[in-house]
N, C-alpha and C positions, 0 to 999 in steps of 0.2 A: 908484905909476902903475895908472892903471884899464884892468882886459884887456880886451882886443877880442873882442866877443861873436860869436859866427856868426851869419851874414847867414843870409835865407830863401832865399837860393839854393842857399849851401853845405848847408844840411838840406836841399834839397831833390836834390842832386847825392847824398850819400852815401844818401839812402833809396833814390834809384835806384839805385845800385851794391848796396843790399844786396839788394834784389828780385831784382835779374841774376843775382845769387849765388845767391841763393835757390831761383830755378826753373832753374838749372842741376845747383846739386844736389840736387835735389828727387827727380828722377827715378833717380839713381841710389842714393838711400838706399831709396825704395821697392821698387826690384826687389831692393836688397839684404838687403831686410827679406821681402820674398818668396820669397827665395832661403833664408832661413834656416826659414821655415817649413818648403820643401820638403823641404830636410834633416830636418826632425824628422818628418816622415812617411816620412819612408825610413828612419829607424830604428825608429819603430815596428814599419814591416811587416816587417825586419828581426828584429827582439823576436819579432814573432808566427812567424816564419818558425824560427826555433830553437826556441820551443816544438812547434811540430809537428814538428818530426825528434825531439826529446825521445819524443814521444806516438808516433810509430810505431816508433820504438825500442823502445818496451815493449808493442805491440802486434801484434808477427808482420808491421813493414813496412808494418800499411795507415793510408793517408792518414786522419787524421781529418773523419769523415765532415763533411758543409755543415752535413746537416739532418737528422733524424731524432724518430720517435716513438716514444717506448717507454713503455710499461704507461701509456697515454695522454700521457705528459706530454711536450711539446714541449723538444726536446735539442737545439741546435745547438755544431759548433764553438769557437764562443766559450766556451761552459758547461766543455767541454769541457778545455780547451786553461789557464780559468783556475782550475777547479776552483769555480765561482760557481752555486749553484742558485737561481735567481731565484725560484721558485717555494714556497723554503723546505725545511725537510731538511735530509739529507744530503748532502753535494758528490757531484755525479755521478765525480766523475774527484780525483785529486792535480792541483795545479797546476803546470804546467807551464811556466810563467812569463810566462803570457800576461797582460799588466795590466787588471783587471775588475771595479768593484765595484758594477755592478747597470745594471737599465734607469734610475735616480735619480739615478745621481753619472757628471755628465760630466766622467772623471777615468781613466788608465792609457794603455793601447799601442793602444788601440781610437780614441783621440781624434786627428782630422785637425785640423792645428792655422788650416788655412785651411776650416775648416765652422763655419760662425756658428749651426746648430740644435744644439743639445743632446739628450742621451738624455733619452727619454721612454718611456714601457711602450707610445706608440703610433707614435713619431717616434722614428728611427734605435735602438731598444730595446737593440740588440746591437754598436751602435758606428758608425762611420764606413765601416770597413772590409770586405767579400764576399771570401769566397771562392769560388773556380772552380767551381762548380756539376758541372763534366764531372768532376772527381777524386773524387767518388761522394756521392749524397746518397740515404738510406733513406726518403724525404716518398712516400709514398704516391700521390701527386698526381704527382709526375714518374716512380717507376715504373709507373705504370697508362697512360704516355702514350706515341705512337710510340716515341719517341726516350727508349723505358727501355734499352736497351743501351747508350747513351752514360753514360747517371746511376749505372750499376754500379759500387759501390765501388772503386779503385783499390789493391793494393800499390804503394809507392814504386819497386821495382825495375823496375815494369813502365812506368814510362812511358819512353817511346821515346827523346823529346829534351828534357830537364829544361831545358835553355837555351835554349827557346823556351815551355816550360809553364808556362803561369801559377799561379801558387799565390794570392796574394791581390791585391787593389789597392783604391784609393779607388773607392767607391762613392756612387749618390745612391736608393741604392732604400732608401726609409726604415721599410720593412714586413718586411725580408728579409735576411738573413744571408749571403746567397751571391748570384751574378752568372754568370747563363748568355745574354748580350747585352749586347753592347760597349755599345751607349746605355747600361746600366745603370750605366756607369762614372761616376764621379764627376768631372768634367773643370775640378778645381779650383785647379788652381796653373794659373802662364801669365799669367793675368790679376788685376785688381785683383777683390777677393770672390769667396762663396760658389759654388756650383752650384745656383741656384736651382730648377731645372726640375721639372717636374713629375711624378715618377717612374711614378706610373700611365697617363701618356700614354707612356708608354715615347717618348716624346720626343729629337729631334735633339741635342745639344751647341748651346747657345747659339755657339759657336766651333771651326770644325771643324777649326780648324789650330797655333791658338799654345795654347789652353788644355787639358790635359793632365792624366791621371791618372796617381799610381804606381801601380808594381807591382815585385812581387815574384815572381822565376822557380825554381822546383821544383830547380835548381840552387845557389839563394841568391844570384845575383845582384839587385843595384837595376836597377829603369828606370822606361820612362814611356813611354806613347802620348798619339797625339791621335785624334779618332774617323777622320781620314782614312786613316791609316795602316794601324788597326787594320781600318779596313774591306777593305784593299785584300793581305785575305789569302786564300792559294789552298783551294781546296774540299781536304776530307781526304778521304782513302781512305772510299767506303761513307757517303758522307752524304747519300744521296739523301733522306732527313726530317729531316736538320739542318739550321735556316734559316742561309743567306748571314752574318748578321751575327753568328752563335756560333763560325764557322772559326775567329775569332781567340782563343778562348778553347780552342777543342779541341786546338787544333797542338799538335805535340808530345807530348800524350799516347798515341796509339795509333798517329803514323804519323810 
């Protein structure tokens, strides 16, 4: 007995049904994919926080410095927590657990899965995450500025409110390992694609409310912020020379 073949109308109906189901499922799958990347990013930040606590425990409770120059050599918090000396020679310190393989290998816990640009000597040389500048930087440019006192190195017990003091977060800065302005946060989560702003222009994020940066705070809990929320932070005490867009980063450190 000859089997009956599908008619053209029946095939079209099947195709339409499949298309409708796909259109319903794809947003959910995309959301799940974005969420998994954001969670991976948060885990990287947690790992780097743990490395910083080990460093502090072995260095009289001092927070790891964001950026400094020692005997003419540039050293960052990434170098100190990973032990990697990108200039060659002996490591700057022990490896405290931050996973970083240098400026030419995009791997380890300084990689944000939602950032499309790889590491290089000139673009994200120290990774996709930046430390809070106000925890302390010995870089001469900052220490010679009018905001000198805000950049002095801090000891961990001196942080007044660690639950709101930021340790590290996503950064869009491609030439610096630390963040001193909320426009430097990499708002690469919550939307499709990486944050492709020009960091040299200190531009506003493309999306002020939906896109967000992952953060980890000085008490170890994870969080996130969008630009709008971060910009609504009240002025800290003695902030006459501190820019308004730095309030969020300075919050909890000294007040």
